[in-house]
mmCIF file of the N, C-alpha and C atoms, coordinates in Angstrom:
data_MODEL
# 
_entry.id   MODEL 
# 
loop_
_atom_site.group_PDB 
_atom_site.id 
_atom_site.type_symbol 
_atom_site.label_atom_id 
_atom_site.label_alt_id 
_atom_site.label_comp_id 
_atom_site.label_asym_id 
_atom_site.label_entity_id 
_atom_site.label_seq_id 
_atom_site.pdbx_PDB_ins_code 
_atom_site.Cartn_x 
_atom_site.Cartn_y 
_atom_site.Cartn_z 
_atom_site.occupancy 
_atom_site.B_iso_or_equiv 
_atom_site.pdbx_formal_charge 
_atom_site.auth_seq_id 
_atom_site.auth_comp_id 
_atom_site.auth_asym_id 
_atom_site.auth_atom_id 
_atom_site.pdbx_PDB_model_num 
ATOM 1   N N  . MET A 1 1  ? 5.957   195.888 141.095 1.00 0.00 ? 1  MET A N  1 
ATOM 2   C CA . MET A 1 1  ? 5.136   196.978 141.573 1.00 0.00 ? 1  MET A CA 1 
ATOM 3   C C  . MET A 1 1  ? 4.565   196.597 142.926 1.00 0.00 ? 1  MET A C  1 
ATOM 4   N N  . SER A 1 2  ? 4.834   197.407 143.957 1.00 0.00 ? 2  SER A N  1 
ATOM 5   C CA . SER A 1 2  ? 4.333   197.077 145.273 1.00 0.00 ? 2  SER A CA 1 
ATOM 6   C C  . SER A 1 2  ? 2.985   197.739 145.499 1.00 0.00 ? 2  SER A C  1 
ATOM 7   N N  . ARG A 1 3  ? 2.217   197.151 146.394 1.00 0.00 ? 3  ARG A N  1 
ATOM 8   C CA . ARG A 1 3  ? 0.880   197.659 146.679 1.00 0.00 ? 3  ARG A CA 1 
ATOM 9   C C  . ARG A 1 3  ? 0.861   198.274 148.063 1.00 0.00 ? 3  ARG A C  1 
ATOM 10  N N  . ASN A 1 4  ? -0.159  199.084 148.315 1.00 0.00 ? 4  ASN A N  1 
ATOM 11  C CA . ASN A 1 4  ? -0.318  199.675 149.638 1.00 0.00 ? 4  ASN A CA 1 
ATOM 12  C C  . ASN A 1 4  ? -0.582  198.585 150.659 1.00 0.00 ? 4  ASN A C  1 
ATOM 13  N N  . LYS A 1 5  ? -0.108  198.827 151.891 1.00 0.00 ? 5  LYS A N  1 
ATOM 14  C CA . LYS A 1 5  ? -0.375  197.936 153.005 1.00 0.00 ? 5  LYS A CA 1 
ATOM 15  C C  . LYS A 1 5  ? -1.488  198.542 153.836 1.00 0.00 ? 5  LYS A C  1 
ATOM 16  N N  . ARG A 1 6  ? -2.047  197.740 154.725 1.00 0.00 ? 6  ARG A N  1 
ATOM 17  C CA . ARG A 1 6  ? -3.062  198.218 155.660 1.00 0.00 ? 6  ARG A CA 1 
ATOM 18  C C  . ARG A 1 6  ? -2.460  198.182 157.055 1.00 0.00 ? 6  ARG A C  1 
ATOM 19  N N  . TYR A 1 7  ? -2.872  199.116 157.888 1.00 0.00 ? 7  TYR A N  1 
ATOM 20  C CA . TYR A 1 7  ? -2.410  199.189 159.273 1.00 0.00 ? 7  TYR A CA 1 
ATOM 21  C C  . TYR A 1 7  ? -3.621  199.497 160.135 1.00 0.00 ? 7  TYR A C  1 
ATOM 22  N N  . VAL A 1 8  ? -3.786  198.739 161.214 1.00 0.00 ? 8  VAL A N  1 
ATOM 23  C CA . VAL A 1 8  ? -4.880  198.990 162.149 1.00 0.00 ? 8  VAL A CA 1 
ATOM 24  C C  . VAL A 1 8  ? -4.319  199.848 163.279 1.00 0.00 ? 8  VAL A C  1 
ATOM 25  N N  . ILE A 1 9  ? -4.938  200.996 163.475 1.00 0.00 ? 9  ILE A N  1 
ATOM 26  C CA . ILE A 1 9  ? -4.493  201.951 164.491 1.00 0.00 ? 9  ILE A CA 1 
ATOM 27  C C  . ILE A 1 9  ? -4.709  201.352 165.878 1.00 0.00 ? 9  ILE A C  1 
ATOM 28  N N  . ARG A 1 10 ? -3.681  201.491 166.722 1.00 0.00 ? 10 ARG A N  1 
ATOM 29  C CA . ARG A 1 10 ? -3.759  201.004 168.099 1.00 0.00 ? 10 ARG A CA 1 
ATOM 30  C C  . ARG A 1 10 ? -3.824  202.183 169.060 1.00 0.00 ? 10 ARG A C  1 
ATOM 31  N N  . LYS A 1 11 ? -4.302  201.923 170.248 1.00 0.00 ? 11 LYS A N  1 
ATOM 32  C CA . LYS A 1 11 ? -4.384  202.951 171.281 1.00 0.00 ? 11 LYS A CA 1 
ATOM 33  C C  . LYS A 1 11 ? -2.982  203.528 171.502 1.00 0.00 ? 11 LYS A C  1 
ATOM 34  N N  . GLY A 1 12 ? -2.877  204.841 171.528 1.00 0.00 ? 12 GLY A N  1 
ATOM 35  C CA . GLY A 1 12 ? -1.597  205.511 171.738 1.00 0.00 ? 12 GLY A CA 1 
ATOM 36  C C  . GLY A 1 12 ? -0.853  205.842 170.450 1.00 0.00 ? 12 GLY A C  1 
ATOM 37  N N  . ASP A 1 13 ? -1.319  205.332 169.312 1.00 0.00 ? 13 ASP A N  1 
ATOM 38  C CA . ASP A 1 13 ? -0.671  205.637 168.034 1.00 0.00 ? 13 ASP A CA 1 
ATOM 39  C C  . ASP A 1 13 ? -0.875  207.099 167.650 1.00 0.00 ? 13 ASP A C  1 
ATOM 40  N N  . SER A 1 14 ? 0.047   207.615 166.863 1.00 0.00 ? 14 SER A N  1 
ATOM 41  C CA . SER A 1 14 ? -0.106  208.927 166.233 1.00 0.00 ? 14 SER A CA 1 
ATOM 42  C C  . SER A 1 14 ? 0.317   208.762 164.778 1.00 0.00 ? 14 SER A C  1 
ATOM 43  N N  . LEU A 1 15 ? -0.172  209.634 163.921 1.00 0.00 ? 15 LEU A N  1 
ATOM 44  C CA . LEU A 1 15 ? 0.209   209.532 162.511 1.00 0.00 ? 15 LEU A CA 1 
ATOM 45  C C  . LEU A 1 15 ? 1.716   209.703 162.337 1.00 0.00 ? 15 LEU A C  1 
ATOM 46  N N  . SER A 1 16 ? 2.320   210.577 163.118 1.00 0.00 ? 16 SER A N  1 
ATOM 47  C CA . SER A 1 16 ? 3.763   210.771 162.959 1.00 0.00 ? 16 SER A CA 1 
ATOM 48  C C  . SER A 1 16 ? 4.531   209.510 163.358 1.00 0.00 ? 16 SER A C  1 
ATOM 49  N N  . ARG A 1 17 ? 4.109   208.840 164.408 1.00 0.00 ? 17 ARG A N  1 
ATOM 50  C CA . ARG A 1 17 ? 4.799   207.617 164.812 1.00 0.00 ? 17 ARG A CA 1 
ATOM 51  C C  . ARG A 1 17 ? 4.559   206.500 163.796 1.00 0.00 ? 17 ARG A C  1 
ATOM 52  N N  . ILE A 1 18 ? 3.330   206.384 163.315 1.00 0.00 ? 18 ILE A N  1 
ATOM 53  C CA . ILE A 1 18 ? 3.021   205.370 162.294 1.00 0.00 ? 18 ILE A CA 1 
ATOM 54  C C  . ILE A 1 18 ? 3.853   205.639 161.039 1.00 0.00 ? 18 ILE A C  1 
ATOM 55  N N  . ALA A 1 19 ? 3.912   206.906 160.624 1.00 0.00 ? 19 ALA A N  1 
ATOM 56  C CA . ALA A 1 19 ? 4.689   207.267 159.428 1.00 0.00 ? 19 ALA A CA 1 
ATOM 57  C C  . ALA A 1 19 ? 6.149   206.885 159.614 1.00 0.00 ? 19 ALA A C  1 
ATOM 58  N N  . GLN A 1 20 ? 6.717   207.196 160.769 1.00 0.00 ? 20 GLN A N  1 
ATOM 59  C CA . GLN A 1 20 ? 8.119   206.879 161.032 1.00 0.00 ? 20 GLN A CA 1 
ATOM 60  C C  . GLN A 1 20 ? 8.337   205.367 161.008 1.00 0.00 ? 20 GLN A C  1 
ATOM 61  N N  . GLN A 1 21 ? 7.461   204.615 161.662 1.00 0.00 ? 21 GLN A N  1 
ATOM 62  C CA . GLN A 1 21 ? 7.593   203.155 161.716 1.00 0.00 ? 21 GLN A CA 1 
ATOM 63  C C  . GLN A 1 21 ? 7.448   202.521 160.340 1.00 0.00 ? 21 GLN A C  1 
ATOM 64  N N  . GLN A 1 22 ? 6.621   203.126 159.499 1.00 0.00 ? 22 GLN A N  1 
ATOM 65  C CA . GLN A 1 22 ? 6.330   202.548 158.182 1.00 0.00 ? 22 GLN A CA 1 
ATOM 66  C C  . GLN A 1 22 ? 7.208   203.122 157.071 1.00 0.00 ? 22 GLN A C  1 
ATOM 67  N N  . GLY A 1 23 ? 8.109   204.030 157.409 1.00 0.00 ? 23 GLY A N  1 
ATOM 68  C CA . GLY A 1 23 ? 9.015   204.587 156.402 1.00 0.00 ? 23 GLY A CA 1 
ATOM 69  C C  . GLY A 1 23 ? 8.332   205.517 155.422 1.00 0.00 ? 23 GLY A C  1 
ATOM 70  N N  . THR A 1 24 ? 7.399   206.317 155.921 1.00 0.00 ? 24 THR A N  1 
ATOM 71  C CA . THR A 1 24 ? 6.693   207.257 155.056 1.00 0.00 ? 24 THR A CA 1 
ATOM 72  C C  . THR A 1 24 ? 6.547   208.576 155.801 1.00 0.00 ? 24 THR A C  1 
ATOM 73  N N  . THR A 1 25 ? 5.702   209.455 155.309 1.00 0.00 ? 25 THR A N  1 
ATOM 74  C CA . THR A 1 25 ? 5.492   210.753 155.944 1.00 0.00 ? 25 THR A CA 1 
ATOM 75  C C  . THR A 1 25 ? 4.033   210.926 156.323 1.00 0.00 ? 25 THR A C  1 
ATOM 76  N N  . VAL A 1 26 ? 3.776   211.864 157.230 1.00 0.00 ? 26 VAL A N  1 
ATOM 77  C CA . VAL A 1 26 ? 2.391   212.169 157.601 1.00 0.00 ? 26 VAL A CA 1 
ATOM 78  C C  . VAL A 1 26 ? 1.632   212.656 156.366 1.00 0.00 ? 26 VAL A C  1 
ATOM 79  N N  . SER A 1 27 ? 2.273   213.471 155.546 1.00 0.00 ? 27 SER A N  1 
ATOM 80  C CA . SER A 1 27 ? 1.619   213.976 154.325 1.00 0.00 ? 27 SER A CA 1 
ATOM 81  C C  . SER A 1 27 ? 1.210   212.830 153.405 1.00 0.00 ? 27 SER A C  1 
ATOM 82  N N  . ALA A 1 28 ? 2.095   211.833 153.261 1.00 0.00 ? 28 ALA A N  1 
ATOM 83  C CA . ALA A 1 28 ? 1.769   210.685 152.405 1.00 0.00 ? 28 ALA A CA 1 
ATOM 84  C C  . ALA A 1 28 ? 0.633   209.874 153.008 1.00 0.00 ? 28 ALA A C  1 
ATOM 85  N N  . LEU A 1 29 ? 0.625   209.721 154.346 1.00 0.00 ? 29 LEU A N  1 
ATOM 86  C CA . LEU A 1 29 ? -0.484  209.009 154.997 1.00 0.00 ? 29 LEU A CA 1 
ATOM 87  C C  . LEU A 1 29 ? -1.799  209.755 154.789 1.00 0.00 ? 29 LEU A C  1 
ATOM 88  N N  . MET A 1 30 ? -1.768  211.072 154.929 1.00 0.00 ? 30 MET A N  1 
ATOM 89  C CA . MET A 1 30 ? -2.985  211.874 154.724 1.00 0.00 ? 30 MET A CA 1 
ATOM 90  C C  . MET A 1 30 ? -3.488  211.735 153.289 1.00 0.00 ? 30 MET A C  1 
ATOM 91  N N  . ALA A 1 31 ? -2.578  211.749 152.323 1.00 0.00 ? 31 ALA A N  1 
ATOM 92  C CA . ALA A 1 31 ? -2.974  211.624 150.920 1.00 0.00 ? 31 ALA A CA 1 
ATOM 93  C C  . ALA A 1 31 ? -3.567  210.241 150.639 1.00 0.00 ? 31 ALA A C  1 
ATOM 94  N N  . ALA A 1 32 ? -3.044  209.213 151.296 1.00 0.00 ? 32 ALA A N  1 
ATOM 95  C CA . ALA A 1 32 ? -3.516  207.842 151.072 1.00 0.00 ? 32 ALA A CA 1 
ATOM 96  C C  . ALA A 1 32 ? -4.776  207.532 151.868 1.00 0.00 ? 32 ALA A C  1 
ATOM 97  N N  . ASN A 1 33 ? -5.146  208.429 152.778 1.00 0.00 ? 33 ASN A N  1 
ATOM 98  C CA . ASN A 1 33 ? -6.299  208.206 153.656 1.00 0.00 ? 33 ASN A CA 1 
ATOM 99  C C  . ASN A 1 33 ? -7.152  209.461 153.724 1.00 0.00 ? 33 ASN A C  1 
ATOM 100 N N  . PRO A 1 34 ? -7.895  209.741 152.648 1.00 0.00 ? 34 PRO A N  1 
ATOM 101 C CA . PRO A 1 34 ? -8.679  210.984 152.607 1.00 0.00 ? 34 PRO A CA 1 
ATOM 102 C C  . PRO A 1 34 ? -9.763  211.066 153.680 1.00 0.00 ? 34 PRO A C  1 
ATOM 103 N N  . GLN A 1 35 ? -10.069 209.942 154.321 1.00 0.00 ? 35 GLN A N  1 
ATOM 104 C CA . GLN A 1 35 ? -11.071 209.956 155.387 1.00 0.00 ? 35 GLN A CA 1 
ATOM 105 C C  . GLN A 1 35 ? -10.550 210.676 156.633 1.00 0.00 ? 35 GLN A C  1 
ATOM 106 N N  . ILE A 1 36 ? -9.238  210.846 156.751 1.00 0.00 ? 36 ILE A N  1 
ATOM 107 C CA . ILE A 1 36 ? -8.668  211.557 157.896 1.00 0.00 ? 36 ILE A CA 1 
ATOM 108 C C  . ILE A 1 36 ? -8.693  213.046 157.577 1.00 0.00 ? 36 ILE A C  1 
ATOM 109 N N  . LYS A 1 37 ? -9.462  213.786 158.346 1.00 0.00 ? 37 LYS A N  1 
ATOM 110 C CA . LYS A 1 37 ? -9.587  215.231 158.123 1.00 0.00 ? 37 LYS A CA 1 
ATOM 111 C C  . LYS A 1 37 ? -8.603  216.019 158.984 1.00 0.00 ? 37 LYS A C  1 
ATOM 112 N N  . ASN A 1 38 ? -8.252  215.466 160.146 1.00 0.00 ? 38 ASN A N  1 
ATOM 113 C CA . ASN A 1 38 ? -7.343  216.133 161.068 1.00 0.00 ? 38 ASN A CA 1 
ATOM 114 C C  . ASN A 1 38 ? -6.261  215.137 161.460 1.00 0.00 ? 38 ASN A C  1 
ATOM 115 N N  . PRO A 1 39 ? -4.995  215.410 161.136 1.00 0.00 ? 39 PRO A N  1 
ATOM 116 C CA . PRO A 1 39 ? -3.933  214.452 161.432 1.00 0.00 ? 39 PRO A CA 1 
ATOM 117 C C  . PRO A 1 39 ? -3.720  214.215 162.922 1.00 0.00 ? 39 PRO A C  1 
ATOM 118 N N  . ASN A 1 40 ? -4.287  215.085 163.750 1.00 0.00 ? 40 ASN A N  1 
ATOM 119 C CA . ASN A 1 40 ? -4.150  214.935 165.193 1.00 0.00 ? 40 ASN A CA 1 
ATOM 120 C C  . ASN A 1 40 ? -5.280  214.111 165.811 1.00 0.00 ? 40 ASN A C  1 
ATOM 121 N N  . VAL A 1 41 ? -6.239  213.680 164.981 1.00 0.00 ? 41 VAL A N  1 
ATOM 122 C CA . VAL A 1 41 ? -7.374  212.912 165.496 1.00 0.00 ? 41 VAL A CA 1 
ATOM 123 C C  . VAL A 1 41 ? -7.504  211.616 164.691 1.00 0.00 ? 41 VAL A C  1 
ATOM 124 N N  . ILE A 1 42 ? -7.036  210.526 165.293 1.00 0.00 ? 42 ILE A N  1 
ATOM 125 C CA . ILE A 1 42 ? -7.211  209.198 164.701 1.00 0.00 ? 42 ILE A CA 1 
ATOM 126 C C  . ILE A 1 42 ? -7.774  208.294 165.799 1.00 0.00 ? 42 ILE A C  1 
ATOM 127 N N  . HIS A 1 43 ? -8.415  207.217 165.403 1.00 0.00 ? 43 HIS A N  1 
ATOM 128 C CA . HIS A 1 43 ? -9.115  206.376 166.365 1.00 0.00 ? 43 HIS A CA 1 
ATOM 129 C C  . HIS A 1 43 ? -8.599  204.947 166.333 1.00 0.00 ? 43 HIS A C  1 
ATOM 130 N N  . ALA A 1 44 ? -8.360  204.399 167.529 1.00 0.00 ? 44 ALA A N  1 
ATOM 131 C CA . ALA A 1 44 ? -7.926  203.008 167.652 1.00 0.00 ? 44 ALA A CA 1 
ATOM 132 C C  . ALA A 1 44 ? -8.961  202.114 166.989 1.00 0.00 ? 44 ALA A C  1 
ATOM 133 N N  . GLY A 1 45 ? -8.478  201.131 166.250 1.00 0.00 ? 45 GLY A N  1 
ATOM 134 C CA . GLY A 1 45 ? -9.358  200.192 165.550 1.00 0.00 ? 45 GLY A CA 1 
ATOM 135 C C  . GLY A 1 45 ? -9.604  200.565 164.104 1.00 0.00 ? 45 GLY A C  1 
ATOM 136 N N  . ALA A 1 46 ? -9.394  201.841 163.773 1.00 0.00 ? 46 ALA A N  1 
ATOM 137 C CA . ALA A 1 46 ? -9.570  202.272 162.379 1.00 0.00 ? 46 ALA A CA 1 
ATOM 138 C C  . ALA A 1 46 ? -8.401  201.728 161.557 1.00 0.00 ? 46 ALA A C  1 
ATOM 139 N N  . SER A 1 47 ? -8.635  201.597 160.268 1.00 0.00 ? 47 SER A N  1 
ATOM 140 C CA . SER A 1 47 ? -7.624  201.044 159.365 1.00 0.00 ? 47 SER A CA 1 
ATOM 141 C C  . SER A 1 47 ? -7.063  202.141 158.474 1.00 0.00 ? 47 SER A C  1 
ATOM 142 N N  . LEU A 1 48 ? -5.745  202.099 158.279 1.00 0.00 ? 48 LEU A N  1 
ATOM 143 C CA . LEU A 1 48 ? -5.068  203.067 157.416 1.00 0.00 ? 48 LEU A CA 1 
ATOM 144 C C  . LEU A 1 48 ? -4.464  202.375 156.207 1.00 0.00 ? 48 LEU A C  1 
ATOM 145 N N  . ASN A 1 49 ? -4.470  203.072 155.090 1.00 0.00 ? 49 ASN A N  1 
ATOM 146 C CA . ASN A 1 49 ? -3.680  202.652 153.931 1.00 0.00 ? 49 ASN A CA 1 
ATOM 147 C C  . ASN A 1 49 ? -2.277  203.185 154.150 1.00 0.00 ? 49 ASN A C  1 
ATOM 148 N N  . ILE A 1 50 ? -1.290  202.302 154.053 1.00 0.00 ? 50 ILE A N  1 
ATOM 149 C CA . ILE A 1 50 ? 0.110   202.721 154.144 1.00 0.00 ? 50 ILE A CA 1 
ATOM 150 C C  . ILE A 1 50 ? 0.646   202.739 152.715 1.00 0.00 ? 50 ILE A C  1 
ATOM 151 N N  . PRO A 1 51 ? 0.991   203.924 152.192 1.00 0.00 ? 51 PRO A N  1 
ATOM 152 C CA . PRO A 1 51 ? 1.448   203.993 150.801 1.00 0.00 ? 51 PRO A CA 1 
ATOM 153 C C  . PRO A 1 51 ? 2.761   203.250 150.606 1.00 0.00 ? 51 PRO A C  1 
ATOM 154 N N  . ALA A 1 52 ? 2.891   202.668 149.426 1.00 0.00 ? 52 ALA A N  1 
ATOM 155 C CA . ALA A 1 52 ? 4.143   201.997 149.061 1.00 0.00 ? 52 ALA A CA 1 
ATOM 156 C C  . ALA A 1 52 ? 5.250   203.037 149.019 1.00 0.00 ? 52 ALA A C  1 
ATOM 157 N N  . ALA A 1 53 ? 6.431   202.633 149.406 1.00 0.00 ? 53 ALA A N  1 
ATOM 158 C CA . ALA A 1 53 ? 7.570   203.545 149.377 1.00 0.00 ? 53 ALA A CA 1 
ATOM 159 C C  . ALA A 1 53 ? 7.832   203.960 147.934 1.00 0.00 ? 53 ALA A C  1 
ATOM 160 N N  . PRO A 1 54 ? 8.100   205.239 147.713 1.00 0.00 ? 54 PRO A N  1 
ATOM 161 C CA . PRO A 1 54 ? 8.375   205.672 146.344 1.00 0.00 ? 54 PRO A CA 1 
ATOM 162 C C  . PRO A 1 54 ? 9.672   205.054 145.833 1.00 0.00 ? 54 PRO A C  1 
ATOM 163 N N  . VAL A 1 55 ? 9.689   204.777 144.559 1.00 0.00 ? 55 VAL A N  1 
ATOM 164 C CA . VAL A 1 55 ? 10.902  204.253 143.936 1.00 0.00 ? 55 VAL A CA 1 
ATOM 165 C C  . VAL A 1 55 ? 11.797  205.443 143.658 1.00 0.00 ? 55 VAL A C  1 
ATOM 166 N N  . ARG A 1 56 ? 12.983  205.410 144.218 1.00 0.00 ? 56 ARG A N  1 
ATOM 167 C CA . ARG A 1 56 ? 13.901  206.532 144.044 1.00 0.00 ? 56 ARG A CA 1 
ATOM 168 C C  . ARG A 1 56 ? 14.933  206.205 142.983 1.00 0.00 ? 56 ARG A C  1 
ATOM 169 N N  . ALA A 1 57 ? 15.199  207.180 142.149 1.00 0.00 ? 57 ALA A N  1 
ATOM 170 C CA . ALA A 1 57 ? 16.237  207.015 141.130 1.00 0.00 ? 57 ALA A CA 1 
ATOM 171 C C  . ALA A 1 57 ? 17.587  207.018 141.827 1.00 0.00 ? 57 ALA A C  1 
ATOM 172 N N  . PRO A 1 58 ? 18.528  206.258 141.313 1.00 0.00 ? 58 PRO A N  1 
ATOM 173 C CA . PRO A 1 58 ? 19.853  206.280 141.933 1.00 0.00 ? 58 PRO A CA 1 
ATOM 174 C C  . PRO A 1 58 ? 20.467  207.670 141.826 1.00 0.00 ? 58 PRO A C  1 
ATOM 175 N N  . ALA A 1 59 ? 21.266  208.018 142.813 1.00 0.00 ? 59 ALA A N  1 
ATOM 176 C CA . ALA A 1 59 ? 21.925  209.319 142.816 1.00 0.00 ? 59 ALA A CA 1 
ATOM 177 C C  . ALA A 1 59 ? 22.904  209.387 141.650 1.00 0.00 ? 59 ALA A C  1 
ATOM 178 N N  . PRO A 1 60 ? 22.980  210.533 141.007 1.00 0.00 ? 60 PRO A N  1 
ATOM 179 C CA . PRO A 1 60 ? 23.931  210.654 139.891 1.00 0.00 ? 60 PRO A CA 1 
ATOM 180 C C  . PRO A 1 60 ? 25.358  210.515 140.403 1.00 0.00 ? 60 PRO A C  1 
ATOM 181 N N  . ALA A 1 61 ? 26.196  209.955 139.563 1.00 0.00 ? 61 ALA A N  1 
ATOM 182 C CA . ALA A 1 61 ? 27.606  209.795 139.924 1.00 0.00 ? 61 ALA A CA 1 
ATOM 183 C C  . ALA A 1 61 ? 28.272  211.158 139.982 1.00 0.00 ? 61 ALA A C  1 
ATOM 184 N N  . ALA A 1 62 ? 29.243  211.292 140.849 1.00 0.00 ? 62 ALA A N  1 
ATOM 185 C CA . ALA A 1 62 ? 29.981  212.546 140.957 1.00 0.00 ? 62 ALA A CA 1 
ATOM 186 C C  . ALA A 1 62 ? 30.785  212.754 139.676 1.00 0.00 ? 62 ALA A C  1 
ATOM 187 N N  . PRO A 1 63 ? 30.863  213.978 139.207 1.00 0.00 ? 63 PRO A N  1 
ATOM 188 C CA . PRO A 1 63 ? 31.635  214.221 137.985 1.00 0.00 ? 63 PRO A CA 1 
ATOM 189 C C  . PRO A 1 63 ? 33.112  213.905 138.209 1.00 0.00 ? 63 PRO A C  1 
ATOM 190 N N  . ILE A 1 64 ? 33.722  213.371 137.193 1.00 0.00 ? 64 ILE A N  1 
ATOM 191 C CA . ILE A 1 64 ? 35.151  213.070 137.251 1.00 0.00 ? 64 ILE A CA 1 
ATOM 192 C C  . ILE A 1 64 ? 35.893  214.335 136.880 1.00 0.00 ? 64 ILE A C  1 
ATOM 193 N N  . GLN A 1 65 ? 36.808  214.714 137.738 1.00 0.00 ? 65 GLN A N  1 
ATOM 194 C CA . GLN A 1 65 ? 37.562  215.925 137.476 1.00 0.00 ? 65 GLN A CA 1 
ATOM 195 C C  . GLN A 1 65 ? 39.029  215.564 137.281 1.00 0.00 ? 65 GLN A C  1 
ATOM 196 N N  . GLY A 1 66 ? 39.596  216.142 136.282 1.00 0.00 ? 66 GLY A N  1 
ATOM 197 C CA . GLY A 1 66 ? 41.002  215.898 135.993 1.00 0.00 ? 66 GLY A CA 1 
ATOM 198 C C  . GLY A 1 66 ? 41.896  216.719 136.907 1.00 0.00 ? 66 GLY A C  1 
ATOM 199 N N  . PRO A 1 67 ? 43.187  216.558 136.739 1.00 0.00 ? 67 PRO A N  1 
ATOM 200 C CA . PRO A 1 67 ? 44.119  217.316 137.580 1.00 0.00 ? 67 PRO A CA 1 
ATOM 201 C C  . PRO A 1 67 ? 43.997  218.807 137.296 1.00 0.00 ? 67 PRO A C  1 
ATOM 202 N N  . THR A 1 68 ? 44.078  219.579 138.341 1.00 0.00 ? 68 THR A N  1 
ATOM 203 C CA . THR A 1 68 ? 44.003  221.032 138.183 1.00 0.00 ? 68 THR A CA 1 
ATOM 204 C C  . THR A 1 68 ? 45.149  221.676 138.937 1.00 0.00 ? 68 THR A C  1 
ATOM 205 N N  . GLN A 1 69 ? 45.438  222.900 138.553 1.00 0.00 ? 69 GLN A N  1 
ATOM 206 C CA . GLN A 1 69 ? 46.458  223.668 139.257 1.00 0.00 ? 69 GLN A CA 1 
ATOM 207 C C  . GLN A 1 69 ? 45.806  224.942 139.748 1.00 0.00 ? 69 GLN A C  1 
ATOM 208 N N  . ARG A 1 70 ? 46.196  225.353 140.920 1.00 0.00 ? 70 ARG A N  1 
ATOM 209 C CA . ARG A 1 70 ? 45.648  226.568 141.493 1.00 0.00 ? 70 ARG A CA 1 
ATOM 210 C C  . ARG A 1 70 ? 46.048  227.777 140.654 1.00 0.00 ? 70 ARG A C  1 
ATOM 211 N N  . GLY A 1 71 ? 45.100  228.640 140.388 1.00 0.00 ? 71 GLY A N  1 
ATOM 212 C CA . GLY A 1 71 ? 45.386  229.868 139.671 1.00 0.00 ? 71 GLY A CA 1 
ATOM 213 C C  . GLY A 1 71 ? 45.416  229.721 138.159 1.00 0.00 ? 71 GLY A C  1 
ATOM 214 N N  . VAL A 1 72 ? 45.271  228.528 137.616 1.00 0.00 ? 72 VAL A N  1 
ATOM 215 C CA . VAL A 1 72 ? 45.279  228.333 136.170 1.00 0.00 ? 72 VAL A CA 1 
ATOM 216 C C  . VAL A 1 72 ? 43.845  228.420 135.679 1.00 0.00 ? 72 VAL A C  1 
ATOM 217 N N  . GLN A 1 73 ? 43.612  229.305 134.754 1.00 0.00 ? 73 GLN A N  1 
ATOM 218 C CA . GLN A 1 73 ? 42.276  229.487 134.204 1.00 0.00 ? 73 GLN A CA 1 
ATOM 219 C C  . GLN A 1 73 ? 42.110  228.617 132.967 1.00 0.00 ? 73 GLN A C  1 
ATOM 220 N N  . PRO A 1 74 ? 40.913  228.067 132.756 1.00 0.00 ? 74 PRO A N  1 
ATOM 221 C CA . PRO A 1 74 ? 40.704  227.275 131.550 1.00 0.00 ? 74 PRO A CA 1 
ATOM 222 C C  . PRO A 1 74 ? 40.819  228.162 130.316 1.00 0.00 ? 74 PRO A C  1 
ATOM 223 N N  . VAL A 1 75 ? 41.278  227.592 129.243 1.00 0.00 ? 75 VAL A N  1 
ATOM 224 C CA . VAL A 1 75 ? 41.471  228.314 127.994 1.00 0.00 ? 75 VAL A CA 1 
ATOM 225 C C  . VAL A 1 75 ? 40.129  228.434 127.295 1.00 0.00 ? 75 VAL A C  1 
ATOM 226 N N  . GLN A 1 76 ? 39.791  229.618 126.838 1.00 0.00 ? 76 GLN A N  1 
ATOM 227 C CA . GLN A 1 76 ? 38.563  229.851 126.096 1.00 0.00 ? 76 GLN A CA 1 
ATOM 228 C C  . GLN A 1 76 ? 38.914  230.091 124.633 1.00 0.00 ? 76 GLN A C  1 
ATOM 229 N N  . GLY A 1 77 ? 38.259  229.445 123.716 1.00 0.00 ? 77 GLY A N  1 
ATOM 230 C CA . GLY A 1 77 ? 38.488  229.659 122.292 1.00 0.00 ? 77 GLY A CA 1 
ATOM 231 C C  . GLY A 1 77 ? 39.718  228.907 121.798 1.00 0.00 ? 77 GLY A C  1 
ATOM 232 N N  . PRO A 1 78 ? 40.124  229.132 120.562 1.00 0.00 ? 78 PRO A N  1 
ATOM 233 C CA . PRO A 1 78 ? 41.253  228.421 119.982 1.00 0.00 ? 78 PRO A CA 1 
ATOM 234 C C  . PRO A 1 78 ? 42.577  228.855 120.631 1.00 0.00 ? 78 PRO A C  1 
ATOM 235 N N  . VAL A 1 79 ? 43.475  227.916 120.755 1.00 0.00 ? 79 VAL A N  1 
ATOM 236 C CA . VAL A 1 79 ? 44.789  228.196 121.345 1.00 0.00 ? 79 VAL A CA 1 
ATOM 237 C C  . VAL A 1 79 ? 45.752  228.547 120.209 1.00 0.00 ? 79 VAL A C  1 
ATOM 238 N N  . GLN A 1 80 ? 46.474  229.653 120.370 1.00 0.00 ? 80 GLN A N  1 
ATOM 239 C CA . GLN A 1 80 ? 47.436  230.077 119.352 1.00 0.00 ? 80 GLN A CA 1 
ATOM 240 C C  . GLN A 1 80 ? 48.839  230.011 119.941 1.00 0.00 ? 80 GLN A C  1 
ATOM 241 N N  . ALA A 1 81 ? 49.758  229.572 119.137 1.00 0.00 ? 81 ALA A N  1 
ATOM 242 C CA . ALA A 1 81 ? 51.158  229.537 119.566 1.00 0.00 ? 81 ALA A CA 1 
ATOM 243 C C  . ALA A 1 81 ? 51.672  230.959 119.653 1.00 0.00 ? 81 ALA A C  1 
ATOM 244 N N  . PRO A 1 82 ? 52.590  231.222 120.604 1.00 0.00 ? 82 PRO A N  1 
ATOM 245 C CA . PRO A 1 82 ? 53.139  232.576 120.692 1.00 0.00 ? 82 PRO A CA 1 
ATOM 246 C C  . PRO A 1 82 ? 53.903  232.941 119.418 1.00 0.00 ? 82 PRO A C  1 
ATOM 247 N N  . ALA A 1 83 ? 53.862  234.201 119.077 1.00 0.00 ? 83 ALA A N  1 
ATOM 248 C CA . ALA A 1 83 ? 54.572  234.680 117.868 1.00 0.00 ? 83 ALA A CA 1 
ATOM 249 C C  . ALA A 1 83 ? 56.075  234.594 118.092 1.00 0.00 ? 83 ALA A C  1 
ATOM 250 N N  . LYS A 1 84 ? 56.796  234.212 117.031 1.00 0.00 ? 84 LYS A N  1 
ATOM 251 C CA . LYS A 1 84 ? 58.266  234.118 117.112 1.00 0.00 ? 84 LYS A CA 1 
ATOM 252 C C  . LYS A 1 84 ? 58.857  235.497 116.822 1.00 0.00 ? 84 LYS A C  1 
ATOM 253 N N  . ALA A 1 85 ? 59.888  235.855 117.566 1.00 0.00 ? 85 ALA A N  1 
ATOM 254 C CA . ALA A 1 85 ? 60.505  237.158 117.383 1.00 0.00 ? 85 ALA A CA 1 
ATOM 255 C C  . ALA A 1 85 ? 61.652  237.116 116.427 1.00 0.00 ? 85 ALA A C  1 
# 
């Protein structure tokens, strides 16, 4: 389990640049730093909580598809042999 990091704001920083550098979003920074009321107003020397990166589930594997033929429709219901004449 990872913990939040701290970041000291430097002159010229913006939340969007900090978010990009830290691999997070402005929304996540705002949520982790309720003291920030306006994302466009931050002050050099202030400290930010940098949220830990969310743990992402692995992407599901692509479904395996068998051979198909164009124009062939899947059979619905029980298959019956053709009647003999």
